N, C-alpha and C positions, 0 to 999 in steps of 0.2 A: 287124479292129481290136479292141484290148483294151478291155474295159469298165472304167470308172472305179470305184474302190472307194468305199464310203460315207465313208471318212476323207478321200479326196481331194475328194469333193463338198463335204464340210463345210468343208474348208480353203479351197476356191475361193469358197464362199458367204461366208465371213468376209472374204476379200480384197475381194469385190465390195461387201460392206456397208461396209468400211473406206473404199474408194474413194468410195462414195456420200456418206459422212459428211464426208470431207475436201473433196469438191467443194462440198457445201452450205456448209461453213464458209468456204471460199475465196470463194464467190460472195457470201456475206453481207459479208465484208470488202471485196470489190470494189465492191459496191453502195454501201456507206457511203463508200468512197473517192471514187467518182464524184460523190457528193453534196457532199463536202467540198473537192474539189480546186480549185474556182474561187476559194477563199479561202486557197490554200496559203501565200502570203506572210504573211497575217495570222496563221496558225497558228504559223509560225516566229517571228514577232515576239513572239507571246504566250509561246512556249517560251523565248525569249532574254531575256525581261524581267528575271528575277532577275540575270542577268549584267550587263545594261545598267544596272540600278540600282546595282550595285556598282562600275562603272567610273567614273573621274573625269569631271567635266563636259566635254562635247564629244567624248568618246572613243566610238568605234564598233567593231563587230566587222569582220573582214576576210574576204575570200574569195581564196585563193591559186590556185584552179583556174579554168580557162576556163568549164566548164559547172557548176561548184559552185553558183553562185547559183540555178540552175534545179533541180538534182537534190536539193539539201538540203531545200528546202521540200516537194518531192514525198515524200521519205522521212519527213519529219515528219507529213505528211498520212496516209501509210500507217500510221504508228505510231498516230496518233489514231484512224484507222478501225478498227484492231485493238482498241483499248481500247473503242470504242463497241460493236463487235460481239462483245466478249468473252463476255457471257452466252450468246449463241447458240452461239459456238464451244465453250464448256465444256459446254453442253447436248448438242451433237453427240458430244463425247467420252464423256460419261456414258451417252448413249443407245446407244453402240456396245458398252459393257461391260455394260449392263443385262441382256441376255438370259442372261448367265452368273451372275447374282446370285440369291440367295434373295429371297423376298417381303419379309422384314423388312429386307433390305439395299436393296431397290429403294425403300423408303420414305425412305431417307436421301439419295437422289439429289438431289431438289429442294432440301432444306436445304443440302447440301454445295455445290451449284452456286451458290446465292445467297451463301452464306458465303464461298466462294472468290473470287467476283467482287468482293464488297464489300471484303474484306480486301486483295485485290490493288490495287484502286483507292485504298483508304485509304493503302496504302504508297506509291503513286505521289504522291498528294496531299501526304502528310507530307514526302516528299522535295522536292517542288516548292515548297511554301509555307514550310517551316522549314529544311530542310537546305541547300538551294541558297543561300538568302539569307545564312545564317551562314557557309558555306564560301566563297562568292565574295567576301563582304565581308572575310573574314580574309585571303584571298589577295591582294586588291587593296591592303589596308593593309600587308601584309608586303612587297610588291614594293618594290625600291629606287626612290628618287626619279629616278634616271637612266634608268629603264626605262619605256617607254610600253606599257601593257597594252592589247593589241588581239588578242583571241583569234580563231582561225580558226573559221569557222562549221561546217566539217565535223568538225574535232576536237571542237568543243563538242557537236555532235550525238552523236558516239560516246561521249563522257563522260556525257552526259545519259541515253542509252539504257542504258548499263551501270548507272548509279545507279538508274534506274527499275526495272530487272529485279531488282537486288539488294534494294531495299526492298520491291518487290512480293512477291518470293518470301519474304522475311523475315516479312512479315505473314501468310503462310500457315502459320506454325508451329502455331497452335492446331488448324487442320484436320488437319495431319499427325499431331499428337499424338493427336487423337481417333480418327483412322483406325487408327493403330497399336494403340490400346487396344481398339477394336471388333474388330480382327482377332485379339486375344488375344496379340499380340507382347509388349506391356508392360502394366503396371498402375500405379496411383498410387504404390505403394511403389518400384517400379523407377525410375519417373520422378523421384521425390525423391532416390533414391540417385545418379542420373546428373546431378543439378543442378551439382556442381562442374565436371564435364567439359563441360557445356553452357555454363557461364559462360566457361570458358577458350576453348572452340571459338568462341563468339560474338565474342570480341575478336580471335581469330586470323582469322576470316572477315572481320571489319570492317577489319582491318589490310591484308588482301589486296585487298579490293574497293574500298574508299574511298581518297580521296587521302591523302597522308602528313601528315595533321594530326589532332590529338587530337579536335577538335570533331566532325568527320564520323565518326570511329571510334566515339565515344561515342554519337552519334545513331543509329548502326546497331546497335551491340552492346546498348545498354540496352533499346530496344524488343524486340529478339529475346529477351532474357532475360525481360522482363515478359510477353511473349506466350507464352513457354514455361510460365511460372507460371500464366497464364490457362488454358492447355490442361490443366494438372494439376488446376486447380479444376473444370473441366468433367468430367474423368474421375472425380474424387472425388464430385461431385454425382450422377453417374449410377450410381455403385456402391452407395450406401446404399439407393436406391430398389429396386434389384434384390434386395438382401439382405432388406429389409423385406418384399418380396413373397414371398420364399421362406420367411421365418419365419412369415408369416401363414397359410401353407398347413397343413392338418391333417397330423399325423404319420401315416405308414402304420401300420395295425394289424398286430400280429404274429400270423401265422397259427399256430394250435395244431392239431396233428394229433390226431385222436381216439385215445384210448387203447384198446388192445385188451383185451377182457375175457377172462380165462382161464376156461375151463370147469372 
């Protein structure tokens, strides 16, 4: 039998570690799901509330599939369980890459995990409390009087999940900007120079992800641009402190070689 090389052993150990982290994250989501599943119908009613508020009085949502009324609330509960377990899931991801980081990079793990979790949940909350109410009310008012608006619950869930992911990822822009700056890929000057392209890209992404109405497009593009500017401010605030520290250090003395005396 041939002996395994150190490279193969290292690769296998990384795979085992990755499997262990994924299992822990999945078990955390499963545990939260089991705690929440008895109230699955309530979680869906809570998720559908913005749409129900926008529908005409007496209107309800419909289910066109045979098993849809059962599986859709289960999917909503899984989504909610993932959001609740998100801090632990992100911690497992950062813990997997931590051994390959330097000491000063490891100190950034906890702030980045907390910031990523808070920003993602803020994006989801912004979408639920502000975007949905404006978009659904606009769609309901724009519908012709001869059309009875009765959205299908499965299509509604797919739309909601897409919007949640879009706004959650959008609110991660400051973290992405700071990571790129820490890695030395960009600096404040390059970020300011890329501002026009970011503005255009934000509206293009908003036009692709959101429904074809101006309100939702602006509600996604404008926060993306503002969060990009916030990331630039964080990068600029970190740069002067570094320069000030370097300027406070004493200048190295010039070494003078002793002159030879001629006999």
